[in-house]
OpenMM code with the backbone's topology and positions (N, CA, C; nanometers):
from openmm import Vec3, app, unit

residues = "UNK UNK UNK UNK UNK UNK UNK UNK UNK UNK UNK UNK UNK UNK UNK UNK UNK UNK UNK UNK UNK UNK UNK UNK UNK UNK UNK UNK UNK UNK UNK UNK UNK UNK UNK UNK UNK UNK UNK UNK UNK UNK UNK UNK UNK UNK UNK UNK UNK UNK UNK UNK UNK UNK UNK UNK UNK UNK UNK UNK UNK UNK UNK UNK UNK UNK UNK UNK UNK UNK UNK UNK UNK UNK UNK UNK UNK UNK UNK UNK UNK UNK UNK UNK UNK UNK UNK UNK UNK UNK UNK UNK UNK UNK UNK UNK UNK UNK UNK UNK UNK UNK UNK UNK UNK UNK UNK UNK UNK UNK UNK UNK UNK UNK UNK UNK UNK UNK UNK UNK UNK UNK UNK UNK UNK UNK UNK UNK UNK UNK UNK UNK UNK UNK UNK UNK UNK UNK UNK UNK UNK UNK UNK UNK UNK UNK UNK UNK UNK".split()
positions = [
    Vec3(1.2354, 0.8544, -0.6165),
    Vec3(1.1470, 0.9660, -0.5912),
    Vec3(1.1254, 0.9910, -0.4426),
    Vec3(1.1774, 0.9032, -0.3595),
    Vec3(1.1627, 0.9210, -0.2144),
    Vec3(1.2696, 1.0167, -0.1648),
    Vec3(1.2304, 1.1217, -0.0931),
    Vec3(1.3299, 1.2180, -0.0445),
    Vec3(1.4215, 1.1589, 0.0620),
    Vec3(1.5368, 1.2220, 0.0800),
    Vec3(1.6336, 1.1760, 0.1796),
    Vec3(1.5790, 1.1811, 0.3216),
    Vec3(1.4912, 1.2757, 0.3479),
    Vec3(1.4404, 1.2939, 0.4840),
    Vec3(1.3089, 1.2176, 0.5065),
    Vec3(1.3044, 1.0939, 0.4551),
    Vec3(1.1842, 1.0111, 0.4654),
    Vec3(1.2121, 0.8914, 0.5555),
    Vec3(1.1120, 0.8502, 0.6301),
    Vec3(1.1233, 0.7292, 0.7113),
    Vec3(1.0064, 0.6369, 0.6796),
    Vec3(1.0203, 0.5122, 0.7172),
    Vec3(0.9158, 0.4127, 0.6962),
    Vec3(0.8572, 0.3750, 0.8321),
    Vec3(0.7252, 0.3763, 0.8418),
    Vec3(0.6579, 0.3485, 0.9685),
    Vec3(0.5577, 0.2357, 0.9472),
    Vec3(0.5464, 0.1493, 1.0453),
    Vec3(0.4450, 0.0452, 1.0417),
    Vec3(0.3663, 0.0468, 1.1724),
    Vec3(0.2375, 0.0194, 1.1609),
    Vec3(0.1534, 0.0111, 1.2802),
    Vec3(0.0599, -0.1083, 1.2644),
    Vec3(0.1190, -0.2272, 1.2593),
    Vec3(0.0377, -0.3482, 1.2447),
    Vec3(-0.0611, -0.3649, 1.3591),
    Vec3(-0.0265, -0.3156, 1.4761),
    Vec3(-0.1155, -0.3299, 1.5912),
    Vec3(-0.2460, -0.2547, 1.5732),
    Vec3(-0.2506, -0.1606, 1.4782),
    Vec3(-0.3744, -0.0853, 1.4543),
    Vec3(-0.4883, -0.1765, 1.4107),
    Vec3(-0.4570, -0.2983, 1.3681),
    Vec3(-0.5632, -0.3946, 1.3358),
    Vec3(-0.6424, -0.4334, 1.4598),
    Vec3(-0.5822, -0.4117, 1.5768),
    Vec3(-0.6426, -0.4614, 1.7011),
    Vec3(-0.7049, -0.3537, 1.7889),
    Vec3(-0.6979, -0.2284, 1.7472),
    Vec3(-0.7575, -0.1264, 1.8317),
    Vec3(-0.8400, -0.0273, 1.7511),
    Vec3(-0.9113, 0.0578, 1.8216),
    Vec3(-1.0080, 0.1469, 1.7586),
    Vec3(-0.9419, 0.2693, 1.6967),
    Vec3(-1.0190, 0.3387, 1.6144),
    Vec3(-0.9728, 0.4647, 1.5566),
    Vec3(-0.9474, 0.5677, 1.6673),
    Vec3(-1.0257, 0.5621, 1.7750),
    Vec3(-1.0060, 0.6549, 1.8873),
    Vec3(-0.8710, 0.6299, 1.9547),
    Vec3(-0.8333, 0.5051, 1.9696),
    Vec3(-0.7037, 0.4723, 2.0281),
    Vec3(-0.5914, 0.5218, 1.9366),
    Vec3(-0.6073, 0.5008, 1.8065),
    Vec3(-0.5087, 0.5494, 1.7099),
    Vec3(-0.4936, 0.7013, 1.7235),
    Vec3(-0.6049, 0.7716, 1.7343),
    Vec3(-0.6044, 0.9176, 1.7459),
    Vec3(-0.5298, 0.9632, 1.8718),
    Vec3(-0.5556, 0.8944, 1.9822),
    Vec3(-0.4978, 0.9376, 2.1094),
    Vec3(-0.3516, 0.8968, 2.1277),
    Vec3(-0.3143, 0.7796, 2.0782),
    Vec3(-0.1803, 0.7283, 2.1071),
    Vec3(-0.0888, 0.7184, 1.9837),
    Vec3(-0.1343, 0.6513, 1.8793),
    Vec3(-0.0472, 0.6287, 1.7632),
    Vec3(-0.0195, 0.7561, 1.6833),
    Vec3(-0.1246, 0.8316, 1.6523),
    Vec3(-0.1070, 0.9508, 1.5685),
    Vec3(-0.0064, 1.0501, 1.6276),
    Vec3(-0.0148, 1.0844, 1.7578),
    Vec3(0.0858, 1.1757, 1.8134),
    Vec3(0.2278, 1.1184, 1.8072),
    Vec3(0.2399, 0.9875, 1.8304),
    Vec3(0.3728, 0.9247, 1.8242),
    Vec3(0.4279, 0.9283, 1.6820),
    Vec3(0.3420, 0.9020, 1.5838),
    Vec3(0.3856, 0.9071, 1.4432),
    Vec3(0.4288, 1.0489, 1.4065),
    Vec3(0.3483, 1.1488, 1.4442),
    Vec3(0.3833, 1.2884, 1.4133),
    Vec3(0.5180, 1.3277, 1.4731),
    Vec3(0.5399, 1.2886, 1.5970),
    Vec3(0.6655, 1.3217, 1.6656),
    Vec3(0.7843, 1.2542, 1.5970),
    Vec3(0.7685, 1.1276, 1.5647),
    Vec3(0.8757, 1.0530, 1.4988),
    Vec3(0.9073, 1.1111, 1.3611),
    Vec3(0.8047, 1.1384, 1.2838),
    Vec3(0.8239, 1.1936, 1.1490),
    Vec3(0.8915, 1.3294, 1.1563),
    Vec3(0.8477, 1.4132, 1.2479),
    Vec3(0.9087, 1.5450, 1.2649),
    Vec3(1.0568, 1.5327, 1.2993),
    Vec3(1.0880, 1.4410, 1.3882),
    Vec3(1.2261, 1.4229, 1.4323),
    Vec3(1.3161, 1.3667, 1.3227),
    Vec3(1.2575, 1.2821, 1.2361),
    Vec3(1.3377, 1.2146, 1.1342),
    Vec3(1.3403, 1.2867, 0.9991),
    Vec3(1.2719, 1.3977, 0.9859),
    Vec3(1.2866, 1.4739, 0.8630),
    Vec3(1.1613, 1.5270, 0.7984),
    Vec3(1.0443, 1.4740, 0.8306),
    Vec3(0.9233, 1.5356, 0.7804),
    Vec3(0.8416, 1.4560, 0.6808),
    Vec3(0.8978, 1.3498, 0.6216),
    Vec3(0.8218, 1.2684, 0.5263),
    Vec3(0.8218, 1.1225, 0.5719),
    Vec3(0.7123, 1.0514, 0.5400),
    Vec3(0.7066, 0.9101, 0.5777),
    Vec3(0.6206, 0.8301, 0.4815),
    Vec3(0.6557, 0.7021, 0.4718),
    Vec3(0.5678, 0.6066, 0.4048),
    Vec3(0.5128, 0.5171, 0.5136),
    Vec3(0.3887, 0.4775, 0.4997),
    Vec3(0.3196, 0.4056, 0.6060),
    Vec3(0.2786, 0.2671, 0.5611),
    Vec3(0.3204, 0.1658, 0.6353),
    Vec3(0.2762, 0.0285, 0.6126),
    Vec3(0.1540, 0.0050, 0.7000),
    Vec3(0.0464, -0.0408, 0.6395),
    Vec3(-0.0780, -0.0633, 0.7122),
    Vec3(-0.1365, -0.1975, 0.6715),
    Vec3(-0.1645, -0.2817, 0.7699),
    Vec3(-0.2342, -0.4065, 0.7396),
    Vec3(-0.3742, -0.3718, 0.6916),
    Vec3(-0.4250, -0.4512, 0.5991),
    Vec3(-0.5550, -0.4222, 0.5393),
    Vec3(-0.6678, -0.4058, 0.6380),
    Vec3(-0.6648, -0.4818, 0.7473),
    Vec3(-0.7748, -0.4721, 0.8433),
    Vec3(-0.7626, -0.3508, 0.9353),
    Vec3(-0.6606, -0.2669, 0.9143),
    Vec3(-0.6469, -0.1425, 0.9911),
    Vec3(-0.6930, -0.0226, 0.9082),
    Vec3(-0.7718, -0.0478, 0.8068),
    Vec3(-0.8162, 0.0580, 0.7156),
    Vec3(-0.9009, 0.1634, 0.7882),
    Vec3(-0.9535, 0.1300, 0.9052),
    Vec3(-1.0363, 0.2233, 0.9819),
    Vec3(-0.9566, 0.3445, 1.0337),
    Vec3(-0.8242, 0.3407, 1.0269),
    Vec3(-0.7440, 0.4557, 1.0700),
    Vec3(-0.6932, 0.5371, 0.9505),
    Vec3(-0.7312, 0.4967, 0.8289),
    Vec3(-0.6771, 0.5598, 0.7085),
    Vec3(-0.7090, 0.7088, 0.6995),
    Vec3(-0.8316, 0.7481, 0.7298),
    Vec3(-0.8681, 0.8899, 0.7173),
    Vec3(-0.7786, 0.9791, 0.8030),
    Vec3(-0.7575, 0.9411, 0.9276),
    Vec3(-0.6720, 1.0232, 1.0137),
    Vec3(-0.5269, 1.0187, 0.9663),
    Vec3(-0.4842, 0.9027, 0.9245),
    Vec3(-0.3474, 0.8881, 0.8747),
    Vec3(-0.3211, 0.9817, 0.7568),
    Vec3(-0.4175, 0.9914, 0.6674),
    Vec3(-0.4006, 1.0755, 0.5485),
    Vec3(-0.4040, 1.2246, 0.5797),
    Vec3(-0.4526, 1.2612, 0.6969),
    Vec3(-0.4503, 1.4022, 0.7366),
    Vec3(-0.3143, 1.4443, 0.7909),
    Vec3(-0.2274, 1.3462, 0.8152),
    Vec3(-0.0953, 1.3774, 0.8704),
    Vec3(-0.0047, 1.4368, 0.7631),
    Vec3(0.0645, 1.5405, 0.8016),
    Vec3(0.1574, 1.6074, 0.7116),
    Vec3(0.2751, 1.5144, 0.6808),
    Vec3(0.3114, 1.5068, 0.5532),
    Vec3(0.4325, 1.4366, 0.5145),
    Vec3(0.4156, 1.2955, 0.4617),
    Vec3(0.2928, 1.2409, 0.4597),
    Vec3(0.2768, 1.1040, 0.4088),
    Vec3(0.2966, 1.1036, 0.2567),
    Vec3(0.3849, 1.0155, 0.2091),
    Vec3(0.4121, 1.0124, 0.0650),
    Vec3(0.3759, 0.8782, 0.0006),
    Vec3(0.3445, 0.7762, 0.0800),
    Vec3(0.3099, 0.6458, 0.0245),
    Vec3(0.2372, 0.5639, 0.1306),
    Vec3(0.1318, 0.4941, 0.0887),
    Vec3(0.0651, 0.3979, 0.1757),
    Vec3(0.0981, 0.2584, 0.1256),
    Vec3(0.1523, 0.1758, 0.2115),
    Vec3(0.1772, 0.0357, 0.1776),
    Vec3(0.0643, -0.0456, 0.2382),
    Vec3(-0.0243, -0.0952, 0.1530),
    Vec3(-0.1418, -0.1715, 0.1968),
    Vec3(-0.1098, -0.3201, 0.1837),
    Vec3(-0.1054, -0.3897, 0.2955),
    Vec3(-0.0704, -0.5317, 0.2946),
    Vec3(-0.1940, -0.6167, 0.3176),
    Vec3(-0.2038, -0.7234, 0.2433),
    Vec3(-0.3180, -0.8140, 0.2561),
    Vec3(-0.3278, -0.8699, 0.3973),
    Vec3(-0.4508, -0.8884, 0.4398),
    Vec3(-0.4778, -0.9428, 0.5716),
    Vec3(-0.6067, -1.0236, 0.5617),
    Vec3(-0.6117, -1.1434, 0.6181),
    Vec3(-0.7316, -1.2267, 0.6043),
    Vec3(-0.8591, -1.1631, 0.6582),
    Vec3(-0.8453, -1.0623, 0.7466),
    Vec3(-0.9634, -0.9994, 0.8064),
    Vec3(-1.0237, -0.8906, 0.7178),
    Vec3(-0.9641, -0.8618, 0.6034),
    Vec3(-1.0101, -0.7512, 0.5198),
    Vec3(-0.9924, -0.7888, 0.3739),
    Vec3(-1.0681, -0.7269, 0.2825),
    Vec3(-1.0513, -0.7602, 0.1402),
    Vec3(-0.9078, -0.7379, 0.0912),
    Vec3(-0.8714, -0.8106, -0.0104),
    Vec3(-0.7387, -0.8005, -0.0693),
    Vec3(-0.7197, -0.6639, -0.1344),
    Vec3(-0.5943, -0.6273, -0.1554),
    Vec3(-0.5624, -0.4978, -0.2157),
    Vec3(-0.6331, -0.4742, -0.3477),
    Vec3(-0.6403, -0.5773, -0.4313),
    Vec3(-0.7045, -0.5625, -0.5620),
    Vec3(-0.8527, -0.5283, -0.5463),
    Vec3(-0.9160, -0.5811, -0.4429),
    Vec3(-1.0583, -0.5538, -0.4179),
    Vec3(-1.0788, -0.4145, -0.3586),
    Vec3(-0.9727, -0.3552, -0.3065),
    Vec3(-0.9817, -0.2256, -0.2413),
    Vec3(-0.9346, -0.1101, -0.3299),
    Vec3(-0.8976, -0.1386, -0.4562),
    Vec3(-0.8370, -0.0354, -0.5398),
    Vec3(-0.9253, 0.0894, -0.5502),
    Vec3(-1.0524, 0.0733, -0.5828),
    Vec3(-1.1389, 0.1907, -0.5990),
    Vec3(-1.1517, 0.2685, -0.4684),
    Vec3(-1.1670, 0.1971, -0.3580),
    Vec3(-1.1775, 0.2630, -0.2272),
    Vec3(-1.0489, 0.3391, -0.1948),
    Vec3(-0.9354, 0.2721, -0.2141),
    Vec3(-0.8072, 0.3367, -0.1845),
    Vec3(-0.7840, 0.4577, -0.2743),
    Vec3(-0.8144, 0.4454, -0.4035),
    Vec3(-0.7983, 0.5590, -0.4955),
    Vec3(-0.8786, 0.6790, -0.4484),
    Vec3(-1.0036, 0.6541, -0.4080),
    Vec3(-1.0891, 0.7658, -0.3663),
    Vec3(-1.0383, 0.8302, -0.2382),
    Vec3(-0.9801, 0.7519, -0.1492),
    Vec3(-0.9291, 0.8060, -0.0226),
    Vec3(-0.7927, 0.8737, -0.0388),
    Vec3(-0.7045, 0.8128, -0.1189),
    Vec3(-0.5652, 0.8561, -0.1237),
    Vec3(-0.5418, 0.9812, -0.2073),
    Vec3(-0.6260, 1.0075, -0.3052),
    Vec3(-0.6016, 1.1242, -0.3908),
    Vec3(-0.4665, 1.1121, -0.4598),
    Vec3(-0.3760, 1.2072, -0.4356),
    Vec3(-0.2450, 1.2071, -0.5000),
    Vec3(-0.1402, 1.1233, -0.4276),
    Vec3(-0.1742, 1.0686, -0.3112),
    Vec3(-0.0789, 0.9840, -0.2381),
    Vec3(-0.0782, 0.8467, -0.3043),
    Vec3(0.0367, 0.8005, -0.3522),
    Vec3(0.0391, 0.6683, -0.4149),
    Vec3(0.0297, 0.5570, -0.3121),
    Vec3(-0.0011, 0.4383, -0.3607),
    Vec3(-0.0090, 0.3202, -0.2749),
    Vec3(0.0846, 0.2137, -0.3271),
    Vec3(0.1238, 0.1250, -0.2372),
    Vec3(0.1952, 0.0031, -0.2747),
    Vec3(0.1079, -0.1112, -0.2286),
    Vec3(0.0620, -0.1932, -0.3223),
    Vec3(-0.0242, -0.3054, -0.2839),
    Vec3(0.0348, -0.4363, -0.3339),
    Vec3(0.0033, -0.5417, -0.2609),
    Vec3(0.0526, -0.6758, -0.2882),
    Vec3(-0.0494, -0.7497, -0.3736),
    Vec3(-0.0048, -0.8062, -0.4857),
    Vec3(-0.0931, -0.8802, -0.5756),
    Vec3(-0.0311, -1.0147, -0.6103),
    Vec3(-0.1168, -1.1125, -0.6369),
    Vec3(-0.0663, -1.2374, -0.6929),
    Vec3(-0.0409, -1.2142, -0.8419),
    Vec3(0.0386, -1.2994, -0.9057),
    Vec3(0.0567, -1.2859, -1.0511),
    Vec3(-0.0762, -1.2902, -1.1279),
    Vec3(-0.1686, -1.3763, -1.0860),
    Vec3(-0.2989, -1.3848, -1.1540),
    Vec3(-0.3786, -1.2563, -1.1387),
    Vec3(-0.3794, -1.1996, -1.0173),
    Vec3(-0.4499, -1.0724, -0.9952),
    Vec3(-0.3893, -0.9627, -1.0816),
    Vec3(-0.2572, -0.9594, -1.0900),
    Vec3(-0.1875, -0.8581, -1.1689),
    Vec3(-0.2228, -0.8716, -1.3173),
    Vec3(-0.2173, -0.9936, -1.3699),
    Vec3(-0.2511, -1.0155, -1.5118),
    Vec3(-0.3952, -0.9737, -1.5402),
    Vec3(-0.4889, -1.0147, -1.4548),
    Vec3(-0.6306, -0.9821, -1.4759),
    Vec3(-0.6544, -0.8315, -1.4666),
    Vec3(-0.5899, -0.7662, -1.3702),
    Vec3(-0.6086, -0.6215, -1.3534),
    Vec3(-0.5506, -0.5444, -1.4717),
    Vec3(-0.4388, -0.5913, -1.5257),
    Vec3(-0.3824, -0.5274, -1.6451),
    Vec3(-0.4767, -0.5465, -1.7637),
    Vec3(-0.5279, -0.6664, -1.7817),
    Vec3(-0.6191, -0.6942, -1.8930),
    Vec3(-0.7446, -0.6073, -1.8842),
    Vec3(-0.7912, -0.5800, -1.7624),
    Vec3(-0.9126, -0.4999, -1.7428),
    Vec3(-0.8829, -0.3507, -1.7254),
    Vec3(-0.7530, -0.3135, -1.7315),
    Vec3(-0.7086, -0.1756, -1.7139),
    Vec3(-0.7582, -0.1171, -1.5811),
    Vec3(-0.7420, -0.1935, -1.4735),
    Vec3(-0.7870, -0.1504, -1.3413),
    Vec3(-0.6790, -0.0791, -1.2602),
    Vec3(-0.5528, -0.0969, -1.2960),
    Vec3(-0.4445, -0.0487, -1.2106),
    Vec3(-0.4175, 0.0996, -1.2319),
    Vec3(-0.4268, 0.1795, -1.1257),
    Vec3(-0.3968, 0.3223, -1.1388),
    Vec3(-0.2486, 0.3430, -1.1700),
    Vec3(-0.2179, 0.4550, -1.2340),
    Vec3(-0.0785, 0.4948, -1.2483),
    Vec3(-0.0307, 0.5534, -1.1163),
    Vec3(0.0988, 0.5748, -1.1026),
    Vec3(0.1566, 0.6377, -0.9840),
    Vec3(0.1456, 0.5504, -0.8590),
    Vec3(0.1280, 0.4197, -0.8774),
    Vec3(0.1241, 0.3258, -0.7667),
    Vec3(0.2343, 0.2229, -0.7856),
    Vec3(0.2664, 0.1494, -0.6794),
    Vec3(0.3651, 0.0419, -0.6844),
    Vec3(0.2902, -0.0897, -0.6639),
    Vec3(0.3153, -0.1860, -0.7529),
    Vec3(0.2509, -0.3171, -0.7442),
    Vec3(0.3562, -0.4213, -0.7102),
    Vec3(0.3409, -0.4839, -0.5955),
    Vec3(0.4354, -0.5834, -0.5466),
    Vec3(0.3837, -0.7214, -0.5848),
    Vec3(0.4484, -0.7817, -0.6830),
    Vec3(0.4105, -0.9154, -0.7278),
    Vec3(0.5318, -1.0039, -0.7076),
    Vec3(0.5743, -1.0149, -0.5838),
    Vec3(0.7003, -1.0818, -0.5539),
    Vec3(0.6844, -1.2244, -0.5082),
    Vec3(0.7695, -1.2636, -0.4173),
    Vec3(0.7728, -1.4015, -0.3654),
    Vec3(0.7288, -1.4036, -0.2203),
    Vec3(0.6272, -1.3264, -0.1847),
    Vec3(0.5826, -1.3146, -0.0466),
    Vec3(0.4895, -1.4298, -0.0115),
    Vec3(0.5451, -1.5421, 0.0273),
    Vec3(0.4620, -1.6587, 0.0577),
    Vec3(0.3880, -1.6448, 0.1909),
    Vec3(0.4242, -1.5439, 0.2703),
    Vec3(0.3538, -1.5217, 0.3973),
    Vec3(0.2139, -1.4654, 0.3743),
    Vec3(0.1994, -1.3717, 0.2779),
    Vec3(0.0724, -1.3044, 0.2554),
    Vec3(-0.0004, -1.3520, 0.1292),
    Vec3(0.0651, -1.4324, 0.0460),
    Vec3(0.0046, -1.4751, -0.0798),
    Vec3(0.0034, -1.6269, -0.0906),
    Vec3(-0.1032, -1.6796, -0.1509),
    Vec3(-0.1060, -1.8232, -0.1763),
    Vec3(-0.0519, -1.8554, -0.3155),
    Vec3(-0.0333, -1.7542, -0.3973),
    Vec3(0.0262, -1.7691, -0.5301),
    Vec3(0.1281, -1.6573, -0.5452),
    Vec3(0.2462, -1.6881, -0.5909),
    Vec3(0.3498, -1.5859, -0.6042),
    Vec3(0.4449, -1.6222, -0.7174),
    Vec3(0.5291, -1.5277, -0.7564),
    Vec3(0.6233, -1.5475, -0.8661),
    Vec3(0.7227, -1.6571, -0.8269),
    Vec3(0.7347, -1.7572, -0.9120),
    Vec3(0.8157, -1.8743, -0.8774),
    Vec3(0.9507, -1.8810, -0.9469),
    Vec3(0.9665, -1.8076, -1.0585),
    Vec3(1.0954, -1.8164, -1.1273),
    Vec3(1.1211, -1.6898, -1.2091),
    Vec3(1.2414, -1.6792, -1.2619),
    Vec3(1.2840, -1.5599, -1.3361),
    Vec3(1.2040, -1.5409, -1.4644),
    Vec3(1.1649, -1.6488, -1.5305),
    Vec3(1.0873, -1.6364, -1.6546),
    Vec3(0.9518, -1.5707, -1.6284),
    Vec3(0.8859, -1.6128, -1.5216),
    Vec3(0.7567, -1.5517, -1.4881),
    Vec3(0.7761, -1.4049, -1.4490),
    Vec3(0.8812, -1.3748, -1.3748),
    Vec3(0.9095, -1.2357, -1.3375),
    Vec3(0.9303, -1.1494, -1.4621),
    Vec3(1.0032, -1.1999, -1.5593),
    Vec3(1.0263, -1.1242, -1.6837),
    Vec3(0.8963, -1.1040, -1.7614),
    Vec3(0.8123, -1.2072, -1.7673),
    Vec3(0.6842, -1.1951, -1.8370),
    Vec3(0.5990, -1.0844, -1.7737),
    Vec3(0.5960, -1.0801, -1.6401),
    Vec3(0.5179, -0.9770, -1.5705),
    Vec3(0.5789, -0.8387, -1.5913),
    Vec3(0.7109, -0.8302, -1.5966),
    Vec3(0.7772, -0.7021, -1.6211),
    Vec3(0.7420, -0.6491, -1.7597),
    Vec3(0.7363, -0.7369, -1.8593),
    Vec3(0.6995, -0.6958, -1.9956),
    Vec3(0.5554, -0.6442, -1.9971),
    Vec3(0.4659, -0.7132, -1.9288),
    Vec3(0.3265, -0.6668, -1.9197),
    Vec3(0.3200, -0.5279, -1.8553),
    Vec3(0.3958, -0.5095, -1.7474),
    Vec3(0.3947, -0.3812, -1.6763),
    Vec3(0.4478, -0.2689, -1.7643),
    Vec3(0.5526, -0.2949, -1.8413),
    Vec3(0.6107, -0.1911, -1.9274),
    Vec3(0.5136, -0.1467, -2.0363),
    Vec3(0.4334, -0.2390, -2.0849),
    Vec3(0.3394, -0.2075, -2.1930),
    Vec3(0.2081, -0.1480, -2.1418),
    Vec3(0.1846, -0.1549, -2.0129),
    Vec3(0.0562, -0.1141, -1.9546),
    Vec3(0.0339, 0.0364, -1.9602),
    Vec3(-0.0858, 0.0767, -1.9984),
    Vec3(-0.1265, 0.2178, -1.9967),
    Vec3(-0.2413, 0.2311, -1.8970),
    Vec3(-0.2184, 0.2989, -1.7825),
    Vec3(-0.3242, 0.3101, -1.6816),
    Vec3(-0.4415, 0.3937, -1.7319),
    Vec3(-0.5606, 0.3701, -1.6779),
    Vec3(-0.6763, 0.4527, -1.7157),
    Vec3(-0.6554, 0.5974, -1.6706),
    Vec3(-0.7106, 0.6883, -1.7427),
    Vec3(-0.6997, 0.8305, -1.7072),
    Vec3(-0.8124, 0.8739, -1.6204),
] * unit.nanometer
topology = app.Topology()
chain = topology.addChain("A")
for resn in residues:
    res = topology.addResidue(resn, chain)
    for name in ("N", "CA", "C"):
        topology.addAtom(name, app.Element.getBySymbol(name[0]), res)
């Protein structure tokens, strides 16, 4: 579903500076880059850079927010309601542990039209998928899941 004229952008440094700095320096650079590369972009944002989300969402061409866990900010699962209210029709990609994914499916918390990364990311997760059997079990759960309306 990603168009050919899409690029991927990350601004991990936004965790370390203010929304005003993002407005003055990062936002113009992102707009210029996106314009030059085709007009659409997906944005990787560390969780503790959520203070720049409002301005980021005003940028033309954003098609996906990749929200990555960061010790300085709540985990993606804890931010679902906040992200849903901010993102509107823009989908998100969030990182979850297998336990978080199972619990969220059981409670019907996961929005549709989002991407859930339950992989082997040992850098950002203390629990992750360890073998093919567990991956298949989670895939079966995902296929049967009906998101809330």
